[in-house]
DSSP file (Angstrom, degrees, kcal/mol; ACC not computed):
  #  RESIDUE AA STRUCTURE BP1 BP2  ACC     N-H-->O    O-->H-N    N-H-->O    O-->H-N    TCO  KAPPA ALPHA  PHI   PSI    X-CA   Y-CA   Z-CA
    1    1 A X     >        0   0    0      0, 0.0     4,-2.1     0, 0.0     5,-0.2   0.000 360.0 360.0 360.0 -44.8   30.6    9.8   -3.8
    2    2 A X  H  >  +     0   0    0      1,-0.2     4,-2.3     2,-0.2     5,-0.1   0.903 360.0  50.5 -65.9 -40.6   28.6    6.9   -5.0
    3    3 A X  H  > S+     0   0    0      1,-0.2     4,-2.3     2,-0.2    -1,-0.2   0.882 108.6  52.7 -64.2 -37.7   28.8    5.2   -1.6
    4    4 A X  H  > S+     0   0    0      2,-0.2     4,-2.2     1,-0.2    -1,-0.2   0.911 110.0  47.4 -64.7 -42.8   27.7    8.3    0.1
    5    5 A X  H  X S+     0   0    0     -4,-2.1     4,-2.6     2,-0.2    -2,-0.2   0.874 110.4  53.2 -65.3 -37.5   24.6    8.5   -2.2
    6    6 A X  H  X S+     0   0    0     -4,-2.3     4,-2.3     2,-0.2    -2,-0.2   0.908 110.3  46.5 -64.7 -41.4   23.9    4.9   -1.5
    7    7 A X  H  X S+     0   0    0     -4,-2.3     4,-2.3     2,-0.2    -2,-0.2   0.887 112.2  50.8 -67.4 -38.2   24.0    5.4    2.2
    8    8 A X  H  X S+     0   0    0     -4,-2.2     4,-2.3     2,-0.2    -2,-0.2   0.912 110.9  48.8 -64.4 -42.8   21.8    8.5    1.9
    9    9 A X  H  X S+     0   0    0     -4,-2.6     4,-1.6     2,-0.2    -2,-0.2   0.906 111.8  49.1 -62.2 -42.4   19.3    6.5   -0.2
   10   10 A X  H  X S+     0   0    0     -4,-2.3     4,-1.9     1,-0.2    -2,-0.2   0.888 110.1  51.5 -64.7 -39.0   19.3    3.7    2.4
   11   11 A X  H  X S+     0   0    0     -4,-2.3     4,-2.6     1,-0.2    -2,-0.2   0.897 106.9  52.9 -65.2 -40.7   18.8    6.2    5.2
   12   12 A X  H  X S+     0   0    0     -4,-2.3     4,-2.4     1,-0.2    -1,-0.2   0.859 108.0  52.2 -64.8 -32.7   15.7    7.8    3.4
   13   13 A X  H  X S+     0   0    0     -4,-1.6     4,-2.3     2,-0.2    -1,-0.2   0.908 110.2  47.1 -68.2 -40.9   14.2    4.3    3.1
   14   14 A X  H  X S+     0   0    0     -4,-1.9     4,-2.6     2,-0.2    -2,-0.2   0.911 112.6  49.6 -65.6 -41.6   14.6    3.7    6.8
   15   15 A X  H  X S+     0   0    0     -4,-2.6     4,-2.6     1,-0.2    -2,-0.2   0.910 111.2  49.6 -63.3 -41.6   13.2    7.1    7.6
   16   16 A X  H  X S+     0   0    0     -4,-2.4     4,-2.4     2,-0.2    -2,-0.2   0.895 110.9  50.3 -63.6 -39.3   10.2    6.4    5.3
   17   17 A X  H  X S+     0   0    0     -4,-2.3     4,-2.4     2,-0.2    -2,-0.2   0.936 112.0  46.3 -64.2 -45.9    9.7    3.0    7.0
   18   18 A X  H  X S+     0   0    0     -4,-2.6     4,-2.3     1,-0.2     5,-0.2   0.911 113.0  50.3 -62.9 -42.4    9.7    4.6   10.5
   19   19 A X  H  X S+     0   0    0     -4,-2.6     4,-2.9     1,-0.2     5,-0.3   0.900 110.1  50.7 -62.9 -40.0    7.4    7.3    9.3
   20   20 A X  H  X S+     0   0    0     -4,-2.4     4,-2.0     1,-0.2    -2,-0.2   0.928 111.5  47.1 -63.0 -44.6    5.0    4.7    7.9
   21   21 A X  H  X S+     0   0    0     -4,-2.4     4,-0.6     1,-0.2    -2,-0.2   0.860 118.0  42.0 -66.4 -35.4    5.0    2.7   11.1
   22   22 A X  H  X S+     0   0    0     -4,-2.3     4,-0.8    -5,-0.2    -2,-0.2   0.868 117.8  44.4 -79.4 -37.1    4.4    5.9   13.2
   23   23 A X  H  X S+     0   0    0     -4,-2.9     4,-3.0    -5,-0.2     5,-0.2   0.811  98.6  70.5 -80.3 -29.9    1.8    7.5   10.9
   24   24 A X  H  X S+     0   0    0     -4,-2.0     4,-0.7    -5,-0.3    -1,-0.2   0.935 104.7  37.1 -59.6 -51.2   -0.4    4.5   10.1
   25   25 A X  H  < S+     0   0    0     -4,-0.6     3,-0.3     1,-0.2    -1,-0.2   0.876 118.8  50.9 -69.4 -32.2   -2.0    4.1   13.5
   26   26 A X  H >< S+     0   0    0     -4,-0.8     3,-1.0     1,-0.2    -2,-0.2   0.936 114.0  41.8 -68.6 -46.0   -2.2    7.8   14.2
   27   27 A X  H 3< S+     0   0    0     -4,-3.0    16,-0.3     1,-0.2    -1,-0.2   0.495 102.1  70.9 -84.0  -2.0   -3.9    8.7   10.9
   28   28 A X  T 3<  +     0   0    0     -4,-0.7    -1,-0.2    -3,-0.3    -2,-0.2   0.451  67.2 119.8 -91.3  -0.4   -6.2    5.7   11.0
   29   29 A X  S <> S-     0   0    0     -3,-1.0     4,-2.3    -4,-0.2     5,-0.2  -0.398  72.5-125.8 -60.8 139.1   -8.3    7.2   13.8
   30   30 A X  H  > S+     0   0    0      1,-0.2     4,-2.3     2,-0.2     5,-0.2   0.865 108.5  55.4 -57.4 -36.8  -11.9    7.7   12.7
   31   31 A X  H  > S+     0   0    0      1,-0.2     4,-1.9     2,-0.2    -1,-0.2   0.939 110.7  43.6 -62.7 -46.7  -11.9   11.3   13.7
   32   32 A X  H  > S+     0   0    0      1,-0.2     4,-1.4     2,-0.2    -1,-0.2   0.846 110.9  56.1 -67.7 -33.0   -8.8   12.1   11.5
   33   33 A X  H  <>S+     0   0    0     -4,-2.3     5,-1.9     2,-0.2     6,-1.0   0.913 107.8  47.8 -64.0 -42.1  -10.3   10.0    8.7
   34   34 A X  H ><5S+     0   0    0     -4,-2.3     3,-1.5     1,-0.2    -2,-0.2   0.873 108.4  54.7 -65.8 -37.0  -13.4   12.1    8.7
   35   35 A X  H 3<5S+     0   0    0     -4,-1.9    -1,-0.2     1,-0.3    -2,-0.2   0.804 103.4  57.2 -65.5 -27.6  -11.3   15.3    8.7
   36   36 A X  T 3<5S-     0   0    0     -4,-1.4    -1,-0.3    -3,-0.2    -2,-0.2   0.264 134.1 -88.1 -86.3  12.3   -9.6   14.0    5.6
   37   37 A X  T < 5S-     0   0    0     -3,-1.5    -3,-0.2     1,-0.1    -2,-0.2   0.712  75.8 -60.2  91.8  22.0  -12.9   13.8    3.8
   38   38 A X  S   <S+     0   0    0     -5,-1.9    -4,-0.2     1,-0.2    -1,-0.1   0.770  79.0 175.6  78.7  25.1  -13.9   10.3    4.8
   39   39 A X        -     0   0    0     -6,-1.0    -1,-0.2     1,-0.1    -3,-0.1  -0.408  28.9-150.0 -67.0 138.1  -10.9    8.6    3.3
   40   40 A X  S    S+     0   0    0     -2,-0.1     2,-0.4    67,-0.1    -1,-0.1   0.756  83.1  59.5 -77.0 -24.8  -10.7    4.8    4.0
   41   41 A X  S    S-     0   0    0     -8,-0.1     2,-0.4     1,-0.0     5,-0.1  -0.860  98.9-104.5-110.2 139.3   -6.9    5.0    3.8
   42   42 A X     >  -     0   0    0     -2,-0.4     4,-0.6     1,-0.2     3,-0.4  -0.450  29.6-154.1 -62.8 114.9   -4.8    7.1    6.1
   43   43 A X  H >> S+     0   0    0     -2,-0.4     3,-0.9   -16,-0.3     4,-0.6   0.864  88.2  53.1 -64.7 -37.5   -3.6   10.0    3.9
   44   44 A X  H >> S+     0   0    0      1,-0.2     4,-0.7     2,-0.2     3,-0.5   0.820 105.0  55.2 -69.9 -28.6   -0.4   10.8    5.8
   45   45 A X  H 3> S+     0   0    0     -3,-0.4     4,-1.5   -22,-0.2    -1,-0.2   0.626  91.9  73.8 -79.4 -10.6    0.9    7.2    5.6
   46   46 A X  H <X S+     0   0    0     -3,-0.9     4,-2.9    -4,-0.6    -1,-0.2   0.866  89.6  59.5 -68.2 -35.0    0.5    7.2    1.8
   47   47 A X  H <X S+     0   0    0     -4,-0.6     4,-2.0    -3,-0.5    -1,-0.2   0.958 109.7  37.9 -63.2 -53.8    3.5    9.5    1.4
   48   48 A X  H  X S+     0   0    0     -4,-0.7     4,-2.4     1,-0.2    -1,-0.2   0.869 116.6  54.4 -67.0 -31.0    6.1    7.2    3.0
   49   49 A X  H  X S+     0   0    0     -4,-1.5     4,-2.6     2,-0.2    -2,-0.2   0.927 107.9  49.2 -64.8 -43.6    4.5    4.2    1.5
   50   50 A X  H  X S+     0   0    0     -4,-2.9     4,-2.7     2,-0.2     5,-0.2   0.897 110.1  51.6 -60.7 -40.6    4.8    5.7   -2.0
   51   51 A X  H  X S+     0   0    0     -4,-2.0     4,-2.7     1,-0.2     5,-0.3   0.928 111.7  46.7 -61.1 -45.8    8.5    6.5   -1.3
   52   52 A X  H  X>S+     0   0    0     -4,-2.4     5,-2.6     2,-0.2     4,-1.8   0.890 113.0  49.2 -65.6 -39.2    9.1    2.9   -0.3
   53   53 A X  I  <>S+     0   0    0     -4,-2.6     5,-2.5     3,-0.2     6,-0.2   0.949 117.5  40.0 -64.8 -47.7    7.2    1.5   -3.3
   54   54 A X  I  <5S+     0   0    0     -4,-2.7     5,-0.3    -5,-0.2    -2,-0.2   0.903 127.7  28.7 -69.8 -41.8    9.1    3.7   -5.8
   55   55 A X  I  <5S+     0   0    0     -4,-2.7    -1,-0.2    -5,-0.2    -3,-0.2   0.517 135.4  17.7-106.0  -5.1   12.6    3.6   -4.3
   56   56 A X  I  X5S+     0   0    0     -4,-1.8     4,-2.3    -5,-0.3    -3,-0.2   0.633 122.0  43.7-124.5 -53.0   12.7    0.2   -2.6
   57   57 A X  I  ><S+     0   0    0     -5,-2.6     4,-2.4     2,-0.2     5,-0.2   0.929 114.5  46.5 -68.9 -47.3   10.0   -2.2   -3.7
   58   58 A X  H  ><S+     0   0    0     -5,-2.5     4,-2.2    -6,-0.2    -1,-0.2   0.950 117.2  43.5 -62.8 -48.8   10.1   -1.6   -7.5
   59   59 A X  H  > S+     0   0    0     -5,-0.3     4,-1.8    -6,-0.2    -1,-0.2   0.883 111.2  57.1 -61.8 -35.1   13.9   -1.9   -7.6
   60   60 A X  H  <>S+     0   0    0     -4,-2.3     5,-2.5     1,-0.2    -2,-0.2   0.914 108.9  45.3 -59.2 -43.8   13.7   -4.9   -5.3
   61   61 A X  H ><5S+     0   0    0     -4,-2.4     3,-1.4     1,-0.2    -1,-0.2   0.890 111.0  52.3 -68.4 -38.6   11.5   -6.6   -7.8
   62   62 A X  H 3<5S+     0   0    0     -4,-2.2    -1,-0.2     1,-0.3    -2,-0.2   0.784 103.7  58.2 -68.1 -25.8   13.7   -5.7  -10.8
   63   63 A X  T 3<5S-     0   0    0     -4,-1.8    -1,-0.3    -5,-0.2    -2,-0.2   0.124 129.2 -98.2 -88.4  22.0   16.7   -7.1   -8.9
   64   64 A X  T < 5 +     0   0    0     -3,-1.4    -3,-0.2     1,-0.2     2,-0.2   0.796  64.6 170.3  66.5  31.5   14.9  -10.5   -8.8
   65   65 A X      < -     0   0    0     -5,-2.5     2,-0.4    -6,-0.2    -1,-0.2  -0.490  29.2-125.9 -70.0 143.7   13.6   -9.9   -5.3
   66   66 A X        -     0   0    0     -2,-0.2     2,-0.4    58,-0.1    61,-0.1  -0.751   5.4-137.3 -99.0 137.2   11.1  -12.5   -4.2
   67   67 A X        -     0   0    0     -2,-0.4     5,-0.1     1,-0.1    54,-0.1  -0.741  44.7 -95.4 -82.0 137.0    7.7  -11.8   -2.8
   68   68 A X    >   -     0   0    0     -2,-0.4     3,-2.1    52,-0.2     4,-0.2  -0.191  26.3-122.6 -56.6 145.4    7.0  -14.1    0.1
   69   69 A X  G >  S+     0   0    0      1,-0.3     3,-1.6     2,-0.2     4,-0.3   0.773 108.5  69.7 -60.3 -27.9    5.1  -17.3   -0.7
   70   70 A X  G 3  S+     0   0    0      1,-0.3     4,-0.5     2,-0.1     3,-0.3   0.626  87.2  68.9 -66.8 -11.7    2.4  -16.4    1.8
   71   71 A X  G <> S+     0   0    0     -3,-2.1     4,-2.7     1,-0.2    -1,-0.3   0.613  74.6  86.3 -81.4 -13.1    1.4  -13.5   -0.5
   72   72 A X  H <> S+     0   0    0     -3,-1.6     4,-2.1     1,-0.2    -1,-0.2   0.916  89.4  46.1 -59.6 -47.7    0.0  -15.9   -3.2
   73   73 A X  H  > S+     0   0    0     -4,-0.3     4,-2.3    -3,-0.3    -1,-0.2   0.883 113.1  51.8 -62.3 -34.7   -3.5  -16.2   -1.7
   74   74 A X  H  > S+     0   0    0     -4,-0.5     4,-2.4     2,-0.2    -2,-0.2   0.916 109.3  48.5 -66.5 -43.0   -3.6  -12.4   -1.2
   75   75 A X  H  X S+     0   0    0     -4,-2.7     4,-2.1     2,-0.2    -1,-0.2   0.865 110.5  52.5 -64.3 -35.6   -2.6  -11.8   -4.8
   76   76 A X  H  X S+     0   0    0     -4,-2.1     4,-2.4    -5,-0.2    -2,-0.2   0.918 109.0  49.9 -63.3 -43.9   -5.3  -14.3   -5.8
   77   77 A X  H  X S+     0   0    0     -4,-2.3     4,-2.6     1,-0.2    -2,-0.2   0.909 109.5  50.8 -60.6 -43.7   -7.9  -12.3   -3.7
   78   78 A X  H  X S+     0   0    0     -4,-2.4     4,-2.4     1,-0.2    -1,-0.2   0.909 109.8  50.7 -61.6 -42.2   -6.8   -9.1   -5.3
   79   79 A X  H  X S+     0   0    0     -4,-2.1     4,-2.4     1,-0.2    -2,-0.2   0.929 111.3  47.3 -61.4 -45.4   -7.3  -10.6   -8.8
   80   80 A X  H  X S+     0   0    0     -4,-2.4     4,-2.7     1,-0.2    -2,-0.2   0.903 111.4  51.7 -63.2 -41.2  -10.7  -11.9   -7.9
   81   81 A X  H  X S+     0   0    0     -4,-2.6     4,-2.0     2,-0.2    -1,-0.2   0.900 111.4  46.2 -63.7 -41.3  -11.7   -8.5   -6.5
   82   82 A X  H  X S+     0   0    0     -4,-2.4     4,-2.1     2,-0.2    -1,-0.2   0.897 113.2  49.4 -69.5 -39.5  -10.6   -6.6   -9.6
   83   83 A X  H  X S+     0   0    0     -4,-2.4     4,-2.4     2,-0.2    -2,-0.2   0.924 111.0  50.0 -63.6 -43.7  -12.4   -9.1  -11.9
   84   84 A X  H  X S+     0   0    0     -4,-2.7     4,-1.3     1,-0.2    -2,-0.2   0.879 110.3  50.6 -62.8 -37.5  -15.6   -8.7   -9.8
   85   85 A X  H  < S+     0   0    0     -4,-2.0     4,-0.5     2,-0.2    -1,-0.2   0.891 110.5  49.0 -67.0 -38.7  -15.3   -5.0  -10.0
   86   86 A X  H >< S+     0   0    0     -4,-2.1     3,-1.0     1,-0.2     4,-0.3   0.894 109.8  51.3 -67.6 -38.9  -14.9   -5.1  -13.8
   87   87 A X  H >< S+     0   0    0     -4,-2.4     3,-1.8     1,-0.2     4,-0.3   0.785  95.2  72.5 -67.8 -27.0  -17.9   -7.5  -14.1
   88   88 A X  G >< S+     0   0    0     -4,-1.3     3,-1.2     1,-0.3    -1,-0.2   0.753  83.9  68.2 -62.4 -23.6  -20.0   -5.1  -12.1
   89   89 A X  G <  S+     0   0    0     -3,-1.0    -1,-0.3    -4,-0.5    -2,-0.2   0.768  97.3  53.3 -65.9 -23.3  -20.1   -2.7  -15.0
   90   90 A X  G <  S+     0   0    0     -3,-1.8     2,-0.3    -4,-0.3    -1,-0.2   0.462  96.9  83.0 -90.8  -1.8  -22.2   -5.2  -16.9
   91   91 A X  S <  S-     0   0    0     -3,-1.2     2,-1.4    -4,-0.3     0, 0.0  -0.739  85.7-118.2-100.9 151.4  -24.8   -5.5  -14.1
   92   92 A X        +     0   0    0     -2,-0.3     2,-0.6     2,-0.0    -3,-0.1  -0.705  45.1 168.9 -89.0  90.1  -27.7   -3.1  -13.6
   93   93 A X        -     0   0    0     -2,-1.4     8,-0.2    -5,-0.2    -2,-0.0  -0.909  30.3-130.1-106.6 121.3  -26.8   -1.7  -10.2
   94   94 A X        -     0   0    0     -2,-0.6     2,-0.1     1,-0.1    -2,-0.0  -0.331  30.6-100.9 -68.7 152.5  -28.8    1.3   -9.0
   95   95 A X        -     0   0    0      3,-0.0     2,-0.5     1,-0.0     5,-0.2  -0.361  30.2-142.2 -71.4 154.4  -26.8    4.3   -7.6
   96   96 A X  B >  S-A   99   0A   0      3,-1.4     3,-1.0     1,-0.2    -1,-0.0  -0.982  78.7  -8.4-122.4 123.8  -26.6    4.7   -3.9
   97   97 A X  T 3  S-     0   0    0     -2,-0.5    -1,-0.2     1,-0.2     3,-0.1   0.868 125.7 -63.4  57.8  39.1  -26.7    8.2   -2.4
   98   98 A X  T 3  S+     0   0    0      1,-0.2     2,-0.5    -3,-0.1    -1,-0.2   0.774 107.3 127.6  57.7  29.8  -26.6    9.7   -5.9
   99   99 A X  B <   -A   96   0A   0     -3,-1.0    -3,-1.4     3,-0.0    -1,-0.2  -0.972  54.8-132.4-117.0 127.1  -23.1    8.2   -6.4
  100  100 A X     >  -     0   0    0     -2,-0.5     4,-1.4    -5,-0.2     5,-0.1  -0.194  22.9-108.9 -73.8 168.3  -22.5    6.1   -9.5
  101  101 A X  H  > S+     0   0    0     -8,-0.2     4,-2.6     1,-0.2     5,-0.2   0.827 112.8  62.7 -67.4 -31.7  -20.8    2.8   -9.5
  102  102 A X  H  > S+     0   0    0      1,-0.2     4,-2.5     2,-0.2    -1,-0.2   0.932 103.7  45.6 -62.7 -46.8  -17.6    4.1  -11.2
  103  103 A X  H  > S+     0   0    0      1,-0.2     4,-2.1     2,-0.2    -1,-0.2   0.892 114.2  49.4 -66.1 -37.6  -16.7    6.5   -8.4
  104  104 A X  H  X S+     0   0    0     -4,-1.4     4,-2.3     2,-0.2    -1,-0.2   0.916 112.8  47.2 -65.2 -42.1  -17.4    3.8   -5.7
  105  105 A X  H  X S+     0   0    0     -4,-2.6     4,-3.0     2,-0.2     5,-0.3   0.889 109.8  52.5 -68.3 -38.1  -15.2    1.3   -7.6
  106  106 A X  H  X S+     0   0    0     -4,-2.5     4,-2.4    -5,-0.2     5,-0.2   0.940 112.3  45.4 -62.5 -45.8  -12.4    3.7   -8.2
  107  107 A X  H  X S+     0   0    0     -4,-2.1     4,-2.2     1,-0.2    -2,-0.2   0.911 115.5  47.7 -62.7 -41.1  -12.3    4.5   -4.4
  108  108 A X  H  X S+     0   0    0     -4,-2.3     4,-2.5     2,-0.2    -2,-0.2   0.908 112.6  47.3 -68.1 -41.8  -12.5    0.8   -3.6
  109  109 A X  H  X S+     0   0    0     -4,-3.0     4,-2.8     2,-0.2     5,-0.2   0.897 111.7  50.9 -68.7 -38.7   -9.8   -0.3   -6.0
  110  110 A X  H  X S+     0   0    0     -4,-2.4     4,-2.4    -5,-0.3    -1,-0.2   0.913 111.4  48.4 -62.7 -41.0   -7.5    2.5   -4.8
  111  111 A X  H  X S+     0   0    0     -4,-2.2     4,-2.3    -5,-0.2    -2,-0.2   0.920 112.5  48.8 -62.7 -43.3   -8.0    1.4   -1.2
  112  112 A X  H  X S+     0   0    0     -4,-2.5     4,-2.5     1,-0.2    -2,-0.2   0.913 112.0  48.4 -62.4 -44.0   -7.4   -2.2   -2.3
  113  113 A X  H  X S+     0   0    0     -4,-2.8     4,-2.5     2,-0.2    -1,-0.2   0.874 111.4  49.6 -67.2 -36.8   -4.2   -1.2   -4.1
  114  114 A X  H  X S+     0   0    0     -4,-2.4     4,-2.5     2,-0.2    -1,-0.2   0.907 112.2  48.0 -67.8 -40.0   -2.9    0.8   -1.2
  115  115 A X  H  X S+     0   0    0     -4,-2.3     4,-2.6     2,-0.2    -2,-0.2   0.902 112.4  49.5 -63.9 -40.2   -3.6   -2.1    1.2
  116  116 A X  H  X S+     0   0    0     -4,-2.5     4,-3.1     2,-0.2     5,-0.3   0.907 110.4  50.2 -65.2 -41.3   -1.8   -4.4   -1.2
  117  117 A X  H  X S+     0   0    0     -4,-2.5     4,-2.6     2,-0.2     5,-0.3   0.930 111.6  48.4 -62.7 -44.1    1.2   -2.1   -1.5
  118  118 A X  H  X S+     0   0    0     -4,-2.5     4,-2.4     1,-0.2     5,-0.2   0.942 115.5  44.4 -60.8 -46.5    1.4   -1.9    2.3
  119  119 A X  H  X S+     0   0    0     -4,-2.6     4,-3.1     2,-0.2     5,-0.3   0.944 116.0  45.1 -64.3 -48.1    1.2   -5.6    2.7
  120  120 A X  H  X S+     0   0    0     -4,-3.1     4,-2.3     2,-0.2     5,-0.2   0.894 115.2  47.1 -67.5 -39.4    3.6   -6.5   -0.1
  121  121 A X  H  X S+     0   0    0     -4,-2.6     4,-2.7    -5,-0.3    -1,-0.2   0.939 116.0  45.6 -64.8 -45.1    6.2   -3.9    1.0
  122  122 A X  H  X S+     0   0    0     -4,-2.4     4,-2.4    -5,-0.3     5,-0.2   0.936 114.7  46.5 -64.0 -47.0    5.9   -5.0    4.6
  123  123 A X  H  X S+     0   0    0     -4,-3.1     4,-1.8    -5,-0.2    -1,-0.2   0.903 117.5  43.1 -64.1 -40.6    6.1   -8.7    3.8
  124  124 A X  H  X S+     0   0    0     -4,-2.3     4,-1.3    -5,-0.3    -1,-0.2   0.887 112.1  53.7 -72.1 -38.2    9.0   -8.2    1.5
  125  125 A X  H  X S+     0   0    0     -4,-2.7     4,-0.7    -5,-0.2    -2,-0.2   0.918 114.5  41.2 -61.4 -44.7   10.8   -5.8    3.8
  126  126 A X  H  < S+     0   0    0     -4,-2.4     3,-0.4     1,-0.2     7,-0.3   0.829 109.7  57.6 -75.4 -31.5   10.6   -8.2    6.7
  127  127 A X  H  < S+     0   0    0     -4,-1.8    -1,-0.2    -5,-0.2    -2,-0.2   0.765 101.3  58.7 -70.5 -22.3   11.5  -11.3    4.6
  128  128 A X  H  < S+     0   0    0     -4,-1.3     2,-0.3     1,-0.3    -1,-0.2   0.822 121.8  10.4 -74.9 -30.8   14.7   -9.7    3.5
  129  129 A X     X  -     0   0    0     -4,-0.7     4,-1.0    -3,-0.4     3,-0.3  -0.942  49.7-157.0-155.3 126.4   16.0   -9.3    7.1
  130  130 A X  H  > S+     0   0    0     -2,-0.3     4,-2.1     1,-0.2     5,-0.1   0.728  98.3  65.6 -72.7 -21.4   14.9  -10.6   10.5
  131  131 A X  H  > S+     0   0    0      2,-0.2     4,-2.4     1,-0.2    -1,-0.2   0.862  98.1  54.0 -67.1 -34.6   16.8   -7.7   12.1
  132  132 A X  H  > S+     0   0    0     -3,-0.3     4,-2.0     2,-0.2    -1,-0.2   0.897 107.4  50.4 -64.6 -39.3   14.3   -5.3   10.4
  133  133 A X  H  < S+     0   0    0     -4,-1.0    -2,-0.2    -7,-0.3    -1,-0.2   0.927 111.9  47.3 -63.6 -44.4   11.4   -7.3   11.9
  134  134 A X  H  < S+     0   0    0     -4,-2.1    -2,-0.2     1,-0.2    -1,-0.2   0.888 113.1  48.0 -66.0 -39.6   13.0   -7.0   15.4
  135  135 A X  H  <        0   0    0     -4,-2.4    -1,-0.2     1,-0.3    -2,-0.2   0.812 360.0 360.0 -73.6 -27.8   13.7   -3.3   15.1
  136  136 A X     <        0   0    0     -4,-2.0    -1,-0.3    -5,-0.2    -2,-0.2   0.504 360.0 360.0 -74.3 360.0   10.2   -2.5   13.8
């Protein structure tokens, strides 16, 4: 029974990975992005990415899984971007198109975090197995 659940969980991760790879280019078309309300991130690809983050990446990290060394500059960039966004609250920045700085920063940080999740999941997924890279 436990083995069966483990295989089912593994299968859902593979299905989520395939869905992510198929949906990302399709939902990134500018026309579909405008239909989704001008979202910078492909909305349909968020679902399989969220599944992979919750059920593969987080357990992978708790099991002492390693993030590839090539991710260090990217994590440094993310840190600098978040610090710069936090410092922007102390600057007198006029609103643009009647939108305050908070709503722009929230959208930008969410976009940054989704991009980071996609990159870190992909880099870790491929570093675990070269067969996964070949099959993708």
